[in-house]
DRENROVEX-970931 format. One line per 4 residues: number of its first residue (from 1); their letters; for each residue x, y, z of N, C-alpha, C. Coordinates in steps of 0.2 Angstrom, whole numbers, always signed. Layout:
NUM	A	X:Y:Z:X:Y:Z:X:Y:Z  ... $
***
This chain:
1	METG	+33:-9:-3:+31:-13:+3:+24:-16:+2  +23:-14:+1:+19:-18:+1:+12:-19:+4  +9:-25:+4:+2:-25:+5:+1:-27:+13  -4:-25:+15:-6:-26:+22:-8:-32:+24 $
5	VVES	-9:-34:+30:-13:-40:+32:-20:-38:+32  -24:-42:+28:-31:-41:+28:-35:-47:+31  -39:-46:+35:-43:-51:+38:-48:-53:+33  -48:-60:+31:-52:-62:+26:-59:-65:+28 $
9	GVVG	-64:-65:+24:-70:-68:+25:-71:-73:+20  -75:-78:+21:-77:-83:+16:-84:-83:+15  -86:-83:+9:-93:-83:+7:-97:-88:+10  -103:-87:+13:-108:-92:+16:-110:-96:+11 $
13	STAG	-112:-102:+13:-115:-107:+8:-122:-105:+6  -124:-109:+0:-131:-107:-2:-136:-109:+3  -135:-115:+6:-140:-117:+11:-140:-112:+16  -135:-109:+19:-135:-104:+24:-139:-98:+22 $
17	LLGG	-138:-96:+16:-142:-90:+13:-149:-92:+13  -151:-98:+10:-158:-100:+10:-161:-100:+17  -157:-102:+21:-160:-102:+28:-161:-95:+31  -157:-90:+29:-158:-84:+31:-165:-81:+28 $
21	FAAR	-166:-82:+21:-172:-80:+18:-178:-83:+21  -177:-90:+23:-183:-93:+26:-184:-90:+33  -179:-88:+36:-180:-84:+43:-184:-78:+42  -182:-74:+36:-185:-68:+35:-192:-69:+33 $
25	HAVG	-194:-74:+30:-201:-76:+28:-205:-77:+35  -201:-80:+39:-205:-82:+46:-207:-76:+50  -203:-71:+49:-205:-65:+53:-209:-60:+48  -211:-63:+43:-215:-58:+38:-221:-55:+41 $
29	RASY	-224:-59:+46:-231:-56:+48:-230:-52:+54  -223:-51:+56:-222:-46:+62:-223:-39:+59  -223:-34:+64:-224:-27:+62:-218:-25:+58  -218:-20:+54:-213:-17:+50:-207:-16:+54 $
33	PARV	-207:-12:+60:-201:-10:+63:-197:-17:+66  -201:-22:+68:-198:-28:+70:-195:-31:+65  -198:-32:+59:-194:-35:+53:-188:-31:+51  -188:-25:+51:-182:-21:+50:-176:-23:+54 $
37	IVTP	-178:-24:+61:-173:-25:+66:-171:-33:+66  -176:-37:+65:-174:-44:+66:-171:-47:+60  -174:-45:+54:-172:-49:+48:-164:-48:+47  -161:-42:+47:-154:-42:+46:-150:-47:+51 $
41	ALLL	-152:-47:+57:-149:-51:+62:-149:-58:+60  -155:-60:+58:-156:-68:+56:-152:-69:+50  -152:-65:+45:-148:-66:+39:-140:-66:+41  -138:-62:+45:-131:-62:+47:-129:-69:+51 $
45	QSIE	-134:-71:+55:-133:-78:+58:-133:-84:+54  -136:-83:+48:-136:-88:+43:-130:-89:+39  -126:-84:+39:-119:-84:+35:-114:-87:+39  -109:-90:+36:-104:-93:+40:-100:-88:+44 $
49	PEAR	-97:-90:+50:-94:-85:+54:-89:-80:+51  -84:-83:+47:-79:-80:+44:-82:-74:+39  -87:-76:+35:-90:-72:+30:-93:-66:+34  -97:-68:+39:-100:-63:+43:-95:-58:+46 $
53	DGLL	-89:-60:+49:-84:-56:+51:-82:-51:+46  -81:-54:+40:-79:-49:+34:-84:-44:+33  -90:-46:+33:-96:-41:+32:-96:-36:+37  -95:-38:+43:-95:-33:+49:-89:-28:+48 $
57	QLAF	-83:-31:+46:-77:-26:+45:-79:-22:+40  -82:-24:+34:-83:-19:+29:-88:-14:+31  -93:-16:+35:-98:-11:+37:-95:-6:+42  -90:-8:+46:-86:-3:+50:-82:+1:+46 $
61	LAPF	-78:-1:+41:-74:+3:+38:-77:+7:+32  -83:+6:+30:-87:+9:+25:-87:+17:+26  -90:+19:+32:-90:+26:+33:-83:+30:+32  -78:+27:+35:-72:+30:+34:-69:+30:+27 $
65	AIFG	-70:+25:+24:-68:+24:+17:-72:+29:+12  -78:+30:+14:-82:+35:+10:-80:+42:+11  -79:+43:+18:-76:+50:+20:-69:+51:+16  -65:+46:+16:-59:+47:+13:-59:+48:+6 $
69	GILA	-64:+44:+2:-65:+45:-5:-67:+52:-6  -72:+55:-2:-75:+62:-4:-69:+67:-3  -65:+66:+2:-59:+71:+3:-54:+70:-3  -53:+64:-5:-48:+63:-11:-51:+66:-17 $
73	WRVA	-58:+66:-18:-61:+69:-24:-60:+76:-23  -61:+79:-18:-61:+86:-17:-54:+89:-18  -49:+85:-15:-42:+87:-17:-40:+86:-24  -42:+81:-27:-41:+80:-34:-44:+86:-38 $
77	RTLP	-50:+88:-37:-53:+93:-41:-50:+100:-40  -46:+101:-34:-43:+107:-33:-36:+108:-34  -33:+102:-37:-26:+102:-38:-24:+108:-44  -19:+111:-43:-17:+116:-48:-15:+113:-54 $
81	AEPA	-16:+116:-60:-15:+113:-66:-7:+112:-67  -3:+117:-65:+4:+116:-66:+7:+112:-60  +12:+108:-62:+16:+104:-56:+20:+109:-52  +22:+106:-46:+26:+110:-42:+33:+106:-40 $
85	GRLP	+37:+109:-37:+43:+105:-34:+49:+105:-40  +53:+99:-40:+58:+98:-44:+55:+94:-50  +57:+96:-56:+55:+93:-62:+61:+91:-67  +61:+86:-70:+66:+85:-75:+66:+89:-81 $
89	RDPA	+72:+91:-84:+72:+96:-90:+68:+93:-96  +68:+86:-96:+65:+83:-101:+62:+76:-98  +56:+74:-101:+54:+68:-98:+58:+62:-99  +62:+62:-104:+67:+56:-105:+72:+55:-99 $
93	IGAL	+73:+61:-96:+78:+61:-90:+75:+57:-84  +68:+58:-83:+65:+54:-78:+65:+46:-80  +63:+45:-86:+63:+38:-88:+70:+34:-88  +75:+38:-90:+82:+35:-89:+84:+35:-81 $
97	GMLG	+82:+39:-78:+83:+39:-70:+80:+33:-67  +73:+31:-69:+70:+25:-67:+74:+19:-69  +77:+19:-75:+81:+13:-77:+87:+13:-72  +90:+18:-71:+96:+19:-67:+94:+16:-60 $
101	YLFA	+88:+18:-57:+86:+16:-51:+85:+9:-50  +82:+5:-55:+82:-2:-55:+88:-5:-56  +93:-2:-60:+100:-5:-60:+103:-4:-54  +103:+1:-50:+106:+2:-44:+104:-3:-39 $
105	GALG	+97:-4:-39:+95:-9:-34:+98:-16:-35  +99:-18:-42:+101:-24:-43:+109:-25:-42  +112:-19:-43:+120:-19:-42:+121:-19:-35  +117:-15:-31:+118:-15:-23:+117:-22:-20 $
109	AALA	+112:-25:-23:+111:-32:-20:+116:-37:-22  +119:-36:-28:+124:-41:-31:+131:-40:-26  +132:-33:-25:+138:-32:-21:+137:-34:-14  +131:-34:-11:+130:-36:-4:+130:-44:-4 $
113	ASLS	+128:-47:-10:+129:-55:-10:+136:-57:-10  +140:-53:-14:+147:-55:-14:+151:-54:-7  +148:-49:-3:+151:-48:+3:+148:-52:+9  +143:-55:+8:+139:-59:+13:+144:-64:+17 $
117	APLG	+147:-68:+13:+151:-73:+16:+158:-70:+19  +161:-65:+16:+167:-63:+20:+165:-59:+26  +159:-56:+26:+157:-53:+32:+153:-57:+37  +153:-64:+36:+150:-69:+40:+143:-69:+41 $
121	VEDE	+139:-66:+36:+132:-66:+35:+130:-73:+32  +129:-78:+36:+127:-85:+34:+120:-86:+33  +116:-83:+38:+109:-84:+38:+106:-81:+32  +101:-85:+28:+99:-83:+22:+94:-77:+23 $
125	QFAR	+90:-77:+28:+85:-71:+29:+89:-65:+30  +95:-65:+34:+99:-59:+36:+102:-57:+29  +105:-62:+25:+108:-61:+19:+103:-57:+14  +97:-59:+14:+92:-56:+10:+91:-49:+12 $
129	LFRG	+90:-48:+19:+89:-41:+21:+95:-37:+20  +101:-40:+20:+107:-36:+18:+107:-34:+11  +105:-38:+7:+105:-37:+0:+100:-31:-2  +94:-31:+2:+89:-26:+1:+91:-19:+3 $
133	VAGN	+95:-19:+9:+97:-13:+12:+102:-10:+7  +107:-14:+5:+112:-12:+0:+109:-9:-6  +104:-12:-9:+101:-10:-15:+98:-4:-14  +94:-3:-9:+90:+3:-7:+95:+9:-6 $
137	LLQV	+100:+8:-2:+105:+13:-1:+108:+16:-8  +110:+12:-12:+112:+14:-19:+107:+18:-23  +101:+15:-22:+95:+18:-26:+94:+26:-23  +94:+26:-17:+93:+33:-14:+98:+38:-16 $
141	ALVV	+105:+35:-15:+110:+40:-17:+110:+42:-25  +108:+37:-29:+107:+39:-36:+102:+44:-37  +96:+43:-35:+90:+47:-36:+91:+54:-33  +93:+54:-27:+94:+61:-24:+99:+65:-28 $
145	ALIS	+105:+62:-30:+110:+65:-34:+107:+68:-40  +103:+64:-43:+100:+66:-50:+95:+71:-49  +90:+71:-44:+85:+76:-43:+89:+83:-41  +94:+82:-37:+98:+88:-35:+102:+91:-41 $
149	SKAF	+103:+88:-46:+108:+90:-51:+104:+95:-56  +108:+97:-61:+106:+102:-66:+101:+99:-71  +100:+92:-70:+96:+89:-75:+89:+90:-73  +88:+92:-67:+81:+94:-64:+81:+102:-63 $
153	VDAP	+75:+105:-64:+74:+112:-62:+68:+113:-58  +67:+119:-55:+62:+120:-51:+56:+122:-55  +50:+119:-53:+44:+120:-57:+42:+128:-55  +37:+130:-60:+35:+137:-58:+31:+138:-52 $
157	RAAG	+28:+132:-49:+25:+133:-43:+29:+129:-38  +31:+133:-33:+36:+131:-27:+32:+126:-23  +36:+122:-20:+34:+117:-15:+32:+120:-9  +27:+117:-5:+25:+119:+1:+30:+118:+6 $
161	SRGR	+29:+121:+12:+34:+121:+18:+34:+113:+20  +40:+112:+24:+41:+105:+26:+36:+104:+32  +35:+109:+36:+30:+108:+42:+23:+106:+39  +21:+110:+34:+14:+108:+31:+14:+101:+28 $
165	ALLE	+19:+100:+25:+20:+93:+21:+19:+88:+27  +22:+88:+32:+22:+83:+38:+15:+82:+40  +12:+88:+42:+5:+88:+44:+0:+85:+39  +1:+86:+33:-3:+84:+28:-2:+76:+27 $
169	GVAA	+4:+74:+28:+6:+67:+28:+3:+63:+33  +3:+66:+39:-1:+62:+45:-8:+62:+44  -11:+67:+41:-18:+67:+40:-20:+63:+34  -16:+62:+29:-17:+58:+24:-17:+51:+26 $
173	FVIA	-12:+49:+30:-12:+42:+33:-18:+40:+36  -20:+44:+41:-26:+43:+45:-33:+42:+40  -33:+46:+35:-39:+46:+30:-38:+40:+25  -32:+39:+22:-31:+35:+17:-31:+27:+19 $
177	VPAV	-28:+26:+25:-28:+19:+27:-34:+15:+27  -40:+18:+30:-46:+14:+30:-49:+13:+23  -48:+18:+19:-50:+17:+12:-46:+11:+9  -40:+11:+10:-35:+5:+7:-38:-1:+10 $
181	AFLG	-39:-1:+16:-41:-8:+20:-48:-10:+17  -52:-5:+16:-59:-7:+14:-59:-10:+7  -55:-7:+3:-55:-10:-4:-52:-17:-4  -46:-17:+0:-43:-24:+0:-48:-29:+3 $
185	LAVQ	-51:-27:+8:-56:-32:+11:-62:-34:+7  -64:-29:+3:-70:-30:-2:-68:-35:-7  -62:-34:-10:-59:-39:-15:-58:-46:-12  -56:-46:-6:-55:-52:-3:-62:-56:-2 $
189	WLLP	-67:-52:+0:-73:-55:+1:-77:-57:-5  -75:-54:-11:-78:-56:-17:-74:-62:-21  -68:-63:-19:-65:-68:-22:-68:-75:-22  -71:-78:-16:-74:-84:-17:-81:-84:-21 $
193	ILGL	-84:-78:-21:-90:-78:-25:-88:-79:-33  -82:-76:-35:-80:-77:-41:-76:-84:-43  -76:-88:-38:-73:-95:-38:-66:-95:-38  -63:-89:-35:-56:-89:-34:-53:-90:-27 $
197	PTAP	-47:-92:-26:-45:-94:-19:-44:-87:-15  -45:-88:-9:-44:-82:-5:-37:-81:-4  -35:-74:-2:-28:-73:-1:-26:-75:+6  -20:-77:+7:-17:-79:+13:-17:-73:+18 $
201	ETSH	-17:-74:+24:-17:-69:+29:-11:-64:+28  -6:-66:+26:+0:-62:+25:+3:-64:+18  +3:-59:+13:+4:-60:+6:+11:-58:+4  +14:-52:+8:+20:-50:+5:+26:-54:+8 $
205	ETLV	+30:-55:+3:+36:-59:+5:+40:-57:+11  +41:-51:+12:+45:-48:+18:+41:-50:+24  +34:-49:+24:+30:-50:+30:+30:-57:+32  +30:-62:+27:+30:-69:+28:+36:-71:+31 $
209	LLRE	+42:-69:+29:+48:-70:+32:+49:-68:+39  +46:-62:+40:+46:-59:+47:+42:-63:+52  +36:-65:+49:+32:-69:+53:+35:-76:+55  +38:-79:+50:+41:-85:+52:+48:-85:+55 $
213	KGDA	+52:-80:+55:+58:-80:+58:+58:-80:+65  +54:-76:+68:+54:-75:+76:+60:-73:+79  +64:-69:+76:+70:-67:+79:+70:-59:+81  +72:-57:+87:+71:-50:+89:+75:-46:+85 $
217	LFTA	+82:-48:+84:+86:-43:+80:+84:-43:+72  +82:-48:+69:+79:-48:+63:+73:-44:+62  +69:-44:+67:+63:-40:+67:+64:-32:+68  +69:-31:+72:+71:-24:+73:+74:-21:+66 $
221	LTLA	+79:-25:+63:+82:-23:+57:+77:-22:+51  +72:-27:+51:+67:-27:+46:+63:-21:+46  +61:-19:+53:+57:-13:+54:+60:-7:+52  +67:-6:+53:+70:-1:+51:+71:+0:+44 $
225	HVAV	+72:-6:+41:+72:-6:+33:+66:-4:+30  +60:-7:+32:+54:-6:+28:+51:+0:+30  +52:+3:+36:+49:+9:+38:+53:+16:+37  +59:+15:+35:+63:+21:+34:+66:+20:+27 $
229	LVPL	+70:+15:+26:+74:+15:+19:+70:+14:+13  +65:+9:+14:+61:+7:+8:+57:+13:+6  +53:+16:+11:+49:+22:+9:+53:+27:+5  +59:+29:+8:+63:+34:+5:+65:+32:-2 $
233	AEEA	+67:+26:-3:+70:+24:-10:+64:+24:-15  +58:+21:-13:+53:+20:-17:+49:+27:-19  +48:+31:-14:+45:+38:-15:+50:+42:-19  +56:+42:-18:+61:+46:-22:+61:+44:-29 $
237	AWRG	+60:+38:-31:+59:+35:-37:+53:+37:-41  +47:+34:-37:+41:+34:-41:+38:+41:-40  +38:+45:-35:+35:+51:-34:+40:+57:-35  +47:+55:-35:+52:+60:-36:+54:+60:-43 $
241	LMQP	+54:+54:-46:+57:+54:-53:+51:+53:-58  +48:+47:-57:+43:+45:-62:+37:+50:-63  +34:+51:-58:+28:+56:-58:+30:+63:-61  +35:+66:-59:+37:+72:-62:+39:+72:-69 $
245	AIRR	+42:+66:-71:+43:+65:-78:+37:+65:-83  +32:+61:-80:+25:+61:-83:+22:+67:-84  +22:+71:-78:+20:+78:-79:+23:+82:-83  +30:+82:-84:+34:+86:-89:+32:+84:-96 $
249	AGVP	+29:+78:-97:+27:+76:-104:+20:+79:-105  +17:+83:-101:+11:+87:-102:+5:+83:-100  +6:+77:-96:+0:+73:-94:-3:+77:-88  -10:+77:-87:-13:+80:-82:-11:+77:-75 $
253	ALAA	-13:+80:-70:-11:+78:-63:-14:+71:-61  -20:+70:-62:-24:+64:-60:-21:+58:-64  -21:+59:-71:-18:+54:-75:-11:+52:-73  -7:+57:-71:+0:+55:-69:+0:+51:-63 $
257	CATT	-5:+53:-58:-5:+50:-52:-7:+43:-53  -12:+42:-57:-15:+35:-59:-10:+31:-62  -6:+33:-67:-1:+30:-71:+4:+27:-66  +7:+32:-62:+12:+30:-57:+10:+25:-52 $
261	AVLF	+4:+26:-50:+1:+21:-45:+1:+14:-48  -1:+13:-54:-2:+7:-57:+5:+4:-58  +10:+8:-60:+17:+5:-61:+20:+4:-54  +19:+8:-49:+21:+6:-43:+18:+0:-40 $
265	AGIH	+12:-2:-41:+9:-8:-39:+12:-14:-43  +13:-13:-49:+15:-18:-53:+22:-21:-52  +26:-16:-49:+33:-18:-48:+34:-23:-42  +28:-23:-38:+28:-27:-32:+25:-34:-34 $
269	WSVL	+23:-36:-40:+20:-42:-42:+24:-48:-39  +31:-48:-40:+35:-54:-39:+35:-55:-31  +34:-50:-27:+35:-51:-20:+28:-53:-16  +23:-53:-20:+16:-55:-18:+15:-62:-19 $
273	APEG	+12:-66:-14:+10:-73:-16:+4:-73:-21  +4:-78:-26:+0:-78:-31:-8:-77:-29  -10:-80:-23:-16:-80:-21:-18:-73:-18  -13:-69:-16:-14:-63:-13:-13:-57:-18 $
277	RAVG	-12:-58:-24:-11:-53:-29:-17:-48:-30  -23:-51:-30:-28:-47:-32:-30:-42:-26  -29:-44:-20:-30:-40:-14:-24:-35:-14  -18:-38:-14:-12:-34:-13:-11:-28:-19 $
281	LTML	-13:-30:-25:-12:-25:-30:-18:-19:-30  -24:-22:-27:-29:-17:-26:-27:-12:-21  -24:-14:-16:-22:-10:-10:-16:-5:-12  -12:-8:-16:-6:-4:-18:-7:+1:-23 $
285	VTLG	-12:+0:-28:-14:+5:-32:-18:+11:-29  -22:+9:-24:-25:+14:-20:-21:+18:-16  -16:+15:-13:-11:+19:-9:-7:+23:-13  -4:+20:-19:+0:+24:-24:-4:+30:-26 $
289	FALG	-10:+30:-28:-14:+35:-30:-14:+41:-25  -15:+39:-18:-15:+44:-13:-9:+47:-12  -3:+43:-13:+3:+46:-13:+5:+51:-18  +2:+49:-24:+3:+54:-30:-1:+60:-29 $
293	LLRE	-7:+60:-26:-10:+66:-24:-7:+70:-19  -3:+67:-15:+1:+71:-10:+7:+74:-13  +10:+71:-18:+15:+74:-22:+13:+80:-26  +7:+79:-29:+5:+85:-32:+3:+91:-28 $
297	RTGG	+0:+89:-22:-3:+94:-18:+3:+98:-14  +8:+94:-12:+14:+97:-8:+20:+99:-12  +20:+96:-18:+26:+98:-22:+32:+95:-20  +32:+90:-16:+38:+86:-14:+37:+79:-12 $
301	ILAP	+42:+75:-10:+41:+68:-8:+41:+67:+0  +41:+73:+4:+41:+72:+11:+35:+69:+14  +29:+71:+12:+23:+69:+14:+22:+62:+11  +23:+60:+5:+22:+53:+3:+27:+48:+7 $
305	VLVH	+33:+50:+8:+38:+46:+12:+35:+45:+19  +32:+50:+22:+29:+49:+29:+23:+44:+29  +19:+45:+24:+13:+40:+23:+15:+33:+22  +20:+32:+17:+23:+26:+16:+26:+23:+22 $
309	ALFN	+30:+26:+25:+33:+24:+31:+28:+21:+36  +23:+25:+38:+18:+24:+43:+14:+17:+41  +13:+17:+34:+9:+11:+31:+13:+5:+32  +20:+5:+30:+24:-1:+31:+25:-3:+38 $
313	AANV	+26:+2:+43:+26:+1:+50:+20:-2:+53  +14:+0:+51:+8:-3:+53:+7:-10:+50  +9:-11:+44:+9:-18:+42:+13:-23:+46  +19:-21:+48:+24:-25:+52:+21:-26:+59 $
317	AMTL	+18:-21:+62:+14:-21:+68:+9:-26:+68  +5:-26:+63:-1:-30:+62:+1:-38:+61  +7:-38:+57:+9:-45:+56:+12:-48:+63  +15:-44:+67:+18:-47:+73:+13:-48:+78 $
321	GSPG	+7:-44:+78:+2:-45:+83:-4:-50:+81  -3:-52:+75:-8:-57:+72:-8:-64:+76  -13:-67:+76:-13:-74:+80:-8:-79:+76  -5:-82:+80:+0:-87:+77:+7:-85:+75 $
325	APPR	+8:-78:+76:+15:-75:+76:+19:-78:+81  +25:-80:+79:+30:-83:+85:+32:-78:+90  +33:-79:+96:+35:-75:+101:+42:-72:+100  +43:-66:+102:+50:-63:+101:+53:-61:+108 $
***
C-alpha cells in the first residue's frame, strides 16, 4: 500500500528570501534577545505560505521523528544475532516462494477478470477491486501453506507471545508513523529546490481511485481490502518468506531488514504516480525497515501485519478527510 498523503510545501522565491534577510538586517541594531525572537518570524513571513506550512510541519514532526529514530537504533543494536520464528530449510525455498507469490497474484487477478462479466461486475473500479481481492486471497493461501509446511522449520530462537507482539505492533505504529511522515515531507520540500516537480497530494493508485469514486460501498470494500487483506498478503510474503530466506542465507539482521525494505518499496513502483515516486518510495523504504525490525524482534509477522494495517487505514482516512474529497 502504499504511500501516505503528504501535505506538500513549495520553496519560497529568491526575492522572498532576500526580503527575509533584509528584514533581519533591519533588526540588526536591536538587542540580542529581540533579534533571536523577531528574526525567525520575519524570515518565515518572507517565505511563500505553502513552503512555510511545510517547514512548520517538519518542525512539528522533527522531535517525534528523532525520538523514533533513537528507539529504532536501540532496537537495532539489541537484536539477537540468531533469527527467530519460521525459517525456510534452504534460502532457495524462500526465493521460489516469492516467485509463487507473484504468480498467485497474477493468477487470482486473471481468474477474477474472467468471472467479472458472468457475476455482473461491470464497473471498472469494482472489477479492479475484485481482481485485487482474488489475487491477494490466493497469495495468502499459498504463503501460509508454504510457511506451515515441512519446507520451513522453527528457528533456534522461538517467537514471542502473540499478546506481546500486538502490544509492540501498536507501539511501533505510534513511533514509526511520525518518522515516516517526516522523511516523506522532507523529500517533498526538497524536490522544488532540486528543480523537480512536487508530488501530488495523493500518489498511490488505490487512494486516487478511492478519492475520485465517491461511493460508500466502494469505500467500505476498499478499506476492508487495504486494511486487512493487503497487509496480511504482503507481510506474509515479505517478512514471512523473503526476509527469513535472506537470514537463512547468513545475512545479518539489519542488512536483511534493509534489503527486504528496498524490494518491498520497489514492488510498488507501478502504482505510484511518477511525480510521487520520490516521496512514496522514501516512505515505503522507511516503513519496510521498521516492519523488518519488528519481524526480527518478535519472530513473527503478527506485529508487522498490525502496523501495516493501521498505516493503510490511516492513509484511507486521510484521503477521505482531505479537502476536495467527494462526499459519501
